[in-house]
C-alpha positions as CSV (number, residue, x, y, z in Angstrom):
1,M,13.4,4.1,-13.3
2,A,12.1,4.2,-9.1
3,L,14.6,5.6,-6.8
4,Y,14.3,3.4,-4.0
5,D,13.9,-0.5,-4.3
6,L,11.3,-1.6,-2.0
7,K,13.0,-4.9,-0.8
8,T,16.3,-2.9,0.2
9,L,14.0,-0.3,2.1
10,L,12.7,-3.1,4.4
11,S,15.4,-5.5,4.4
12,E,17.7,-3.1,5.9
13,N,15.6,-1.6,8.4
14,S,14.6,-3.6,11.1
15,Y,12.1,-1.2,12.4
16,P,10.2,1.1,10.2
17,G,7.0,0.6,12.6
18,R,3.8,1.4,10.5
19,G,3.8,1.8,6.9
20,I,1.7,2.6,3.8
21,V,2.6,1.6,0.2
22,I,0.6,3.2,-2.9
23,G,1.2,3.0,-6.6
24,K,0.3,1.3,-9.8
25,S,1.2,-2.3,-11.0
26,A,3.8,-2.2,-13.2
27,D,1.4,-2.9,-16.0
28,G,-0.6,0.0,-15.7
29,K,-3.5,-1.8,-14.9
30,K,-4.2,-1.7,-11.3
31,A,-4.0,0.4,-8.8
32,M,-2.5,-0.9,-5.2
33,F,-1.6,-0.4,-1.1
34,A,0.1,-2.2,1.2
35,Y,-0.3,-1.5,4.8
36,F,1.4,-3.0,8.0
37,I,2.0,-2.8,11.6
38,M,5.2,-3.8,13.1
39,G,5.9,-4.1,17.3
40,R,8.3,-4.3,19.8
41,S,5.8,-4.9,23.2
42,E,3.5,-7.7,24.2
43,N,1.1,-5.4,23.5
44,S,1.9,-4.2,20.3
45,R,2.4,-7.5,18.9
46,N,-0.5,-8.8,20.0
47,R,-2.5,-8.0,17.2
48,I,-4.5,-9.1,14.1
49,F,-6.1,-7.8,10.8
50,E,-9.9,-8.2,10.3
51,R,-11.6,-7.6,7.5
52,F,-15.2,-6.1,7.5
53,E,-18.3,-5.0,5.1
54,G,-16.2,-1.4,4.1
55,G,-13.0,-1.7,6.0
56,M,-10.5,-3.5,7.8
57,R,-9.8,-3.2,11.5
58,T,-7.3,-4.5,14.3
59,K,-8.0,-6.4,17.2
60,A,-6.1,-8.3,20.1
61,F,-5.3,-11.5,19.3
62,D,-5.1,-12.9,22.8
63,E,-8.0,-10.7,24.3
64,S,-6.6,-11.3,28.2
65,K,-2.9,-9.8,27.1
66,L,-4.4,-6.3,25.7
67,S,-3.0,-4.2,28.4
68,D,-3.9,-0.9,26.4
69,P,-6.3,-0.7,23.5
70,S,-5.5,2.9,22.6
71,L,-3.1,3.8,19.5
72,I,-3.4,0.3,18.6
73,I,-6.9,-1.0,18.1
74,Y,-8.2,0.9,15.0
75,N,-9.5,0.8,11.5
76,P,-6.6,1.2,9.0
77,F,-8.8,0.9,6.1
78,L,-12.1,2.5,5.5
79,Q,-14.0,2.7,2.1
80,L,-16.6,5.6,1.0
81,G,-17.6,5.3,-2.4
82,T,-14.7,5.6,-4.9
83,T,-12.2,6.6,-2.5
84,D,-10.0,4.2,-0.2
85,I,-9.0,5.7,3.2
86,I,-5.6,3.9,4.9
87,T,-4.0,5.1,7.9
88,N,-1.8,4.1,11.5
89,G,-4.8,5.2,13.3
90,D,-8.1,6.0,14.5
91,Q,-7.4,8.7,11.9
92,T,-8.7,6.9,9.0
93,N,-12.2,7.9,10.5
94,T,-11.9,11.4,10.8
95,I,-10.6,11.6,7.2
96,Y,-14.3,9.6,6.3
97,D,-16.4,11.5,8.2
98,F,-14.7,14.8,6.7
99,L,-14.6,13.4,3.0
100,K,-18.3,12.2,3.5
101,E,-19.4,16.3,4.5
102,G,-17.8,17.0,1.2
103,Q,-14.4,18.2,3.0
104,T,-11.3,17.4,2.2
105,F,-7.9,14.9,3.4
106,E,-6.4,18.0,4.9
107,E,-9.2,19.6,5.9
108,A,-9.6,16.2,8.3
109,L,-6.1,16.1,9.3
110,Y,-5.6,19.8,10.7
111,T,-7.7,18.4,13.1
112,R,-5.2,15.9,14.4
113,E,-1.4,15.8,15.0
114,F,1.3,13.2,16.2
115,E,0.5,10.2,18.8
116,P,0.7,11.3,22.6
117,D,3.5,8.2,23.2
118,E,6.2,10.5,24.4
119,P,8.8,10.0,24.2
120,N,8.6,8.5,20.8
121,F,5.5,11.0,19.5
122,T,4.8,8.9,16.9
123,P,4.0,10.3,13.8
124,R,0.5,9.8,12.4
125,I,0.4,8.8,8.6
126,S,-2.3,8.8,6.4
127,G,-3.1,7.7,2.5
128,A,-6.2,8.3,0.1
129,L,-6.9,7.0,-3.3
130,Y,-9.3,8.2,-5.4
131,Y,-10.7,6.5,-8.6
132,G,-12.2,7.9,-11.6
133,F,-15.5,7.3,-13.6
134,N,-15.2,2.9,-13.8
135,K,-12.0,3.1,-12.5
136,E,-10.5,4.1,-15.2
137,M,-7.6,6.1,-14.0
138,F,-6.9,7.6,-10.2
139,S,-4.9,9.5,-8.2
140,Y,-3.6,9.2,-4.4
141,K,-2.7,11.4,-1.5
142,L,0.2,10.6,1.7
143,S,0.5,12.6,4.7
144,I,2.5,12.5,7.7
145,L,1.8,14.3,11.2
146,K,5.3,14.7,12.9
147,S,5.8,15.9,15.9
148,A,8.3,19.4,15.3
149,N,12.0,18.4,16.1
150,G,10.8,15.4,18.3
151,R,9.9,18.2,21.4
152,G,6.2,17.3,21.0
153,N,5.0,20.5,21.6
154,A,4.2,21.6,18.1
155,C,2.8,19.3,15.0
156,S,4.4,19.5,11.7
157,R,1.7,18.4,9.1
158,Y,3.0,17.3,5.8
159,F,1.2,17.1,2.5
160,Y,1.8,14.7,-0.8
161,N,-0.6,14.7,-3.8
162,Y,0.7,12.2,-6.6
163,T,-0.6,11.0,-11.1
164,A,-0.2,8.1,-10.4
165,E,2.5,6.1,-12.9
166,N,3.0,2.9,-14.2
167,G,5.2,1.3,-11.9
168,I,5.7,3.9,-9.4
169,G,5.0,3.6,-6.3
170,H,5.2,5.9,-2.9
171,F,6.4,4.4,0.6
172,I,6.3,6.5,3.8
173,H,6.5,4.5,7.5
174,T,6.2,6.0,10.9
175,Y,10.3,5.6,11.7
176,K,13.2,6.2,10.3
177,C,14.8,3.4,12.2
178,D,14.7,1.3,15.4
179,G,16.0,3.4,18.4
180,N,15.0,4.6,22.2
181,P,13.6,6.6,21.3
182,I,12.7,5.8,18.1
183,P,13.0,8.6,15.4
184,S,10.5,9.7,13.0
185,F,10.3,9.3,9.3
186,Y,11.8,12.7,8.0
187,G,12.3,13.5,4.0
188,E,9.3,12.8,1.2
189,P,7.9,9.2,0.7
190,E,10.5,6.8,-1.0
191,E,9.6,6.3,-4.3
192,I,9.6,2.8,-5.2
193,E,9.3,0.2,-8.0
194,M,5.7,-1.1,-7.6
195,P,5.2,-5.2,-9.1
196,N,2.4,-6.8,-11.1
197,S,0.1,-8.4,-8.5
198,A,-0.9,-7.8,-5.0
199,K,0.5,-11.2,-4.4
200,E,4.0,-10.2,-5.8
201,L,3.6,-7.2,-3.2
202,A,2.6,-8.9,0.0
203,D,5.8,-11.3,-1.1
204,I,8.0,-8.6,-0.7
205,C,6.6,-6.6,2.1
206,W,6.0,-9.8,4.7
207,N,9.4,-11.5,3.6
208,N,11.7,-8.6,3.8
209,L,10.2,-7.1,6.8
210,N,12.3,-8.1,10.5
211,N,10.8,-11.2,11.3
212,D,10.9,-10.4,15.3
213,N,9.0,-7.4,14.7
214,K,6.7,-7.8,11.9
215,V,3.1,-8.6,13.4
216,S,0.7,-8.3,10.2
217,L,-0.1,-7.1,6.7
218,F,-2.9,-6.0,4.5
219,V,-2.1,-5.7,0.8
220,R,-5.4,-4.4,-1.9
221,E,-5.5,-4.8,-5.8
222,V,-7.9,-2.7,-7.7
223,P,-8.0,-3.3,-11.4
224,L,-8.7,0.0,-12.9
225,D,-11.1,-1.8,-15.6
226,G,-14.0,-2.1,-13.1
227,S,-13.2,-5.6,-12.2
228,E,-13.2,-7.0,-8.6
229,P,-9.9,-6.2,-6.1
230,T,-8.0,-8.9,-4.5
231,E,-7.6,-8.5,-1.0
232,I,-4.6,-10.1,0.8
233,I,-4.3,-10.5,5.0
234,I,-1.3,-11.8,6.9
235,N,-1.3,-12.1,9.9
236,K,2.0,-13.3,12.3
237,N,-0.7,-14.5,15.0
238,V,-2.8,-17.7,14.0
């Protein structure tokens, strides 16, 4: 049994910020991940997710209201061969470029640090799913780059490696809870129980994220028998 229930973690936290969930379906047949964004400011809330060939981007819902694209407009998801990369910032592209050149997830993230948004110093969270031949098996990694003790003068980098287990996933998010400044996530990624399908995972996430602060959600389900993935995008702005 998993240590935490994702529904409870989300429903009891008004502002986890941006979050990544990665794990294996309860029936053991699918790899699944979810990525969501939230916002407190008009600029942060003025966004949607948009799929494109090989990845997914954030974009302004109303271009006339976009005041600052830095840190909020990026590619949260990119595909590179049998690897899926998911992050909360432009480090997605950094990881993609490093992996393409035969370097590692960790090497890529040692060139990056937390976001320069004082006083929050928002952590950079990243994940990667590595599929085996014909996708019959997979492993995954998570990372968080955060300000050491919230001072903004040093970066602490944490890396976590997982072998997929039936019905088990891990959840990492940028903020521990709401606040001013907003406290960074701390501790290991939270071990959670995974459902059987992308639809179930999307429902758990979207229905339990704070209604005022949630913005967009992306869920991807990859069958391990090599059949076609299922993807779900939900945008509050439509």
